[in-house]
C-alpha positions in Angstrom: 1.4 -19.3 -0.7 3.1 -16.1 -0.7 3.4 -14.1 -3.6 7.3 -13.8 -4.9 6.7 -10.2 -6.0 8.9 -7.0 -5.1 6.9 -4.0 -5.3 8.0 -0.6 -4.9 6.7 2.3 -4.5 6.0 5.2 -6.7 9.1 6.0 -8.5 7.4 6.3 -12.1 6.5 2.6 -12.7 4.1 0.6 -14.5 1.2 -0.2 -12.0 1.5 -4.2 -11.0 -1.0 -5.3 -13.4 -1.2 -8.5 -11.4 -2.7 -6.4 -8.6 -6.8 -7.2 -8.3 -7.5 -3.3 -7.7 -5.4 -2.0 -10.9 -7.1 -4.9 -13.0 -10.5 -3.5 -11.7 -10.1 0.3 -12.3 -9.2 -1.2 -15.9 -12.4 -3.4 -16.6 -14.4 -0.3 -15.2 -12.8 2.6 -16.5 -12.3 0.4 -20.3 -16.0 -0.3 -20.4 -17.0 3.1 -19.3 -15.9 4.7 -22.5 -16.9 1.6 -24.7 -19.9 2.6 -23.0 -19.9 6.5 -23.8 -19.0 5.6 -27.1 -22.3 3.7 -27.7 -24.2 6.6 -26.6 -22.2 8.5 -29.6 -23.7 6.3 -31.8 -26.5 5.5 -30.9 -29.9 7.8 -31.9 -32.2 6.6 -29.1 -32.6 4.6 -25.8 -34.1 1.3 -27.3 -30.7 1.6 -29.7 -27.6 2.3 -26.5 -28.0 -1.7 -25.2 -28.1 -2.8 -28.8 -24.4 -0.9 -29.6 -22.8 -1.4 -26.3 -22.9 -5.2 -26.8 -21.9 -5.0 -30.5 -19.0 -2.6 -29.3 -18.7 -5.1 -25.8 -18.2 -7.9 -28.8 -15.4 -6.3 -30.2 -14.1 -4.7 -26.9 -14.1 -7.2 -24.2 -12.0 -10.6 -25.8 -9.0 -8.3 -26.5 -9.5 -6.5 -23.0 -9.8 -9.9 -21.5 -6.3 -11.2 -23.3 -5.1 -7.7 -22.1 -5.1 -8.4 -19.0 -3.9 -11.9 -18.9 -0.5 -11.2 -21.1 0.1 -7.9 -18.6 -0.3 -10.0 -16.0 2.1 -12.5 -17.6 4.2 -9.8 -18.1 4.2 -7.4 -14.9 7.3 -8.5 -13.2 9.2 -7.8 -16.4 7.2 -5.0 -17.6 7.8 -3.5 -13.7 11.8 -4.0 -13.7 12.0 -2.1 -17.0 12.1 1.7 -17.0 9.2 3.7 -17.3 9.9 5.1 -20.8 10.8 1.5 -21.8 7.8 -0.3 -20.4 4.7 2.2 -21.7 6.3 1.9 -24.5 6.4 -2.0 -24.7 2.4 -1.5 -23.3 1.5 0.2 -26.2 3.1 -2.3 -28.9 2.1 -5.4 -27.1 -1.5 -3.3 -27.3 -1.1 -3.2 -30.8 -0.2 -6.2 -31.8 -2.8 -7.8 -29.7 -5.9 -5.8 -31.5 -3.7 -6.7 -35.0 -4.1 -10.5 -34.3 -7.6 -10.3 -32.9 -8.2 -8.4 -36.6 -6.9 -10.6 -38.6 -8.8 -13.7 -37.0 -12.0 -12.0 -36.4 -12.4 -10.6 -39.5 -15.2 -13.1 -40.8 -16.8 -12.3 -37.6 -17.0 -8.4 -37.9 -18.6 -8.4 -41.6 -17.7 -6.5 -44.7 -17.9 -3.0 -43.1 -16.2 -3.0 -39.9 -13.8 0.0 -39.8 -10.0 -0.1 -41.0 -7.5 -1.6 -38.8 -5.9 1.9 -38.9 -9.0 3.1 -36.6 -8.7 0.2 -34.3 -5.2 0.5 -33.2 -6.0 5.0 -33.3 -8.5 4.1 -30.7 -6.3 1.0 -29.0 -3.6 3.5 -28.7 -5.8 6.2 -27.0 -7.0 4.1 -24.7 -3.7 2.4 -23.7 -2.2 6.0 -23.4 -4.7 7.3 -21.3 -4.7 4.9 -18.7 -1.0 4.5 -18.3 -1.1 9.0 -17.7 -4.5 7.8 -15.4 -1.7 5.7 -13.1 1.2 8.0 -13.6 -1.3 10.6 -12.1 -3.3 8.4 -9.6 0.7 7.5 -8.2 2.0 10.7 -8.3 -1.4 11.5 -6.7 -0.2 8.6 -3.7 3.5 9.3 -3.5 5.2 9.1 -0.3 6.8 12.9 -0.7 3.0 14.0 -0.5 2.1 11.3 2.1 5.3 11.7 4.3 5.1 15.7 4.3 2.2 15.0 6.6 4.0 12.1 8.4 6.6 14.3 8.8 4.0 17.0 10.4 2.4 14.6 12.7 6.3 13.7 14.0 7.3 17.3 14.7 4.9 17.3 17.3 5.9 13.8 19.1 9.6 14.0 18.2 10.0 16.4 20.6 7.9 15.0 23.4 9.4 11.8 23.2 12.9 12.8 22.6 13.1 14.9 25.8 11.5 11.9 27.8 14.1 9.5 26.2 17.0 10.8 26.9 16.1 12.0 30.3 15.3 7.8 31.4 18.9 7.1 29.6 20.1 9.9 31.6 18.9 8.2 34.8 20.9 5.0 34.1 24.3 6.3 32.8 25.2 5.6 37.0 23.7 2.8 37.8 22.7 0.6 34.7 24.9 1.6 32.1 25.4 -1.0 29.2 21.7 -0.1 29.8 21.9 2.9 29.0 24.4 2.6 25.8 21.8 0.4 24.4 19.3 2.5 24.3 21.3 5.0 23.7 22.1 2.5 20.3 18.3 1.7 20.0 17.2 5.9 19.4 19.7 6.0 16.8 19.3 4.0 15.0 14.9 4.7 15.4 15.8 8.2 13.6 18.3 7.0 11.6 15.4 4.8 9.8 13.1 8.0 10.5 15.0 10.0 8.3 15.9 7.7 5.7 14.3 7.5 2.4 11.3 5.0 3.0 9.6 4.5 -0.1 10.7 1.0 -1.0 9.3 -1.8 0.5 11.4 -4.0 3.6 11.3 -7.1 5.3 8.9 -7.3 8.3 11.4 -8.6 10.4 13.3 -5.5 9.9 10.2 -3.2 10.5 9.8 -5.6 13.8 13.2 -5.3 15.0 12.7 -1.8 14.4 9.6 -1.9 17.0 11.1 -3.6 19.5 13.7 -1.5 19.7 11.1 1.6 19.9 9.4 -0.1 23.1 12.0 -1.1 24.5 13.1 2.8 24.7 9.8 3.6 25.9 10.0 0.2 28.6 13.0 2.7 30.4 10.6 5.0 31.1 7.6 3.4 31.6 8.5 0.6 33.1 5.9 -1.3 34.7 2.9 0.8 33.2 3.6 -0.7 30.1 3.8 -4.6 29.0 3.9 -5.7 26.1 2.7 -8.8 24.8 3.6 -10.3 21.2 2.3 -13.2 19.3 4.6 -13.5 16.5 5.0 -17.6 15.9 3.0 -17.9 12.6 4.8 -14.2 11.1 6.3 -14.8 8.2 9.6 -13.2 8.6 10.5 -12.5 4.5 7.1 -10.8 4.3 7.4 -6.8 2.7 5.5 -4.1 4.6 5.9 -0.9 4.1 8.2 0.8 6.0 7.3 2.8 9.1 3.5 0.7 8.9 3.6 -0.2 12.3 6.1 1.7 14.3 4.0 4.6 14.3 1.0 3.1 15.5 3.1 1.9 18.7 4.0 5.3 19.4 0.4 6.3 19.3 -1.2 2.9 21.4 1.8 4.7 24.6 0.7 8.6 23.8 -2.7 7.6 23.7 -3.2 4.6 25.7 -0.3 3.9 27.9 0.6 7.6 28.8 -2.4 9.0 30.0 -2.8 5.9 32.8 -1.7 5.5 36.0 -2.0 2.0 36.0 -0.1 -0.9 34.1 -1.9 -1.4 30.5 -1.0 -4.0 27.9 -0.3 -3.6 24.4 -0.4 -6.4 21.8 0.3 -7.5 18.5 -0.5 -9.8 16.8 1.0 -11.2 13.2 0.5 -13.7 11.4 0.0 -15.2 7.5 -3.3 -16.2 6.3 -3.2 -18.3 3.0 -1.5 -15.4 0.3 -2.4 -12.5 3.1 -0.8 -11.0 5.9 -2.8 -10.0 9.0 -1.2 -7.6 11.4 -3.7 -7.0 15.2 -2.5 -3.9 17.5 -4.6 -3.5 20.6 -3.7 -0.7 23.5 -6.1 0.4 25.9 -8.2 3.2 25.1 -9.3 5.8 26.9 -12.2 8.9 26.0 -9.6 12.3 26.1 -11.8 14.6 23.6 -8.9 16.0 21.2 -5.6 13.6 21.3 -7.0 11.3 18.6 -6.5 13.5 16.2 -2.6 12.8 16.0 -3.6 9.2 15.5 -6.4 10.0 12.8 -3.5 11.1 10.5 -1.1 8.8 11.2 -3.8 6.1 10.4 -4.9 8.3 7.2 -1.0 8.2 6.7 -0.6 4.4 6.6 -3.8 4.1 4.8 -1.9 6.1 1.5 1.0 4.2 1.7 -1.2 0.7 1.1 -2.9 2.3 -1.1 0.4 3.6 -2.9 1.8 -0.4 -2.8 -1.3 -2.7 -2.4 -4.2 -0.7 -3.6 -7.3 -2.6 -3.0 -5.5 -5.4 -1.3 -5.0 -4.0 1.9 -7.1 -2.7 4.3 -6.9 -1.1 7.6 -10.1 -0.8 9.9 -9.4 0.6 13.5 -12.6 0.2 16.1 -12.9 1.3 19.8 -15.0 -1.2 22.8 -14.6 -1.6 25.5 -11.4 -0.2 27.3 -9.9 -1.1 24.0 -8.8 0.5 20.7 -7.6 -2.2 17.5 -6.2 -1.4 14.7 -6.4 -4.3 12.3 -4.1 -4.7 8.9 -4.6 -6.9 6.3 -2.0 -6.6 2.9 -1.0 -9.1 0.7 2.0 -11.8 1.2 4.5 -11.1 -0.5 7.7 -12.7 0.0 11.0 -11.0 0.1 13.2 -12.4 -2.9 16.5 -11.7 -1.3 15.6 -13.3 1.9 
């Protein structure tokens, strides 16, 4: 079943507390902090484990309860302005701490620390986690990764634009309507490339862009370019990062079709598997020294954007064998609420 969540790229928003990668990072960080506290309190290795168990007995119930509540309120928190959402998270953690403190007074014993000390520790830990995810979001921000993508496109665009214009010129007299359609596709492609592409976009829109790009390349490559689509099980309302597929197709044409004299097949398969979206792109592959350096840059950029949007829930894997190059992308199936 698709998850009806609208996720945006980093714009100063709180992390998605329903994301498995985010939850895992919180679990690891909090337990590392708890272990560090146990190391500070222990006098030798024998008492370290005992101290850690005692601290975990206090930390783990609050941690688990906090993750459950934050996951339930994730959509509401992410729609709020960042500063308001951060304050709400801090207040929520303090309220849960106070509730568990009161409920567990009989278990803590007469010598337990006062509530104020626990509250201070919770505030520092929560603030530290919020700062960590803020810095991580900025580090993976498209403003940084798009700079590398633009460096790649700066090298490819003149080559692509020059060939495309020549192909359109060859059609103007013989097939003016086809030439006009090609110019419209070219204008739309560059409009998207120059747009602010930080928010997720419907998969149907990304596929339409891919088809426009391939239609342009079909004009100049003719029968050398064969495209096979397998999208019968594709959910058009799925949300994906913009330009997640088109750069891969551009590289497939540049590295897989252009060097060949004989026809080559580019295949695109997209389908939903339970709550995941699977996209597989294949193209002919021929070892050509460093021609794949641009391909590696595009792949690295897409990996960064997948990590920004979906964290550990998305992956990009490549493999080459027997004259074929394959890119496989797996990401959560997130449904467009406006579809």
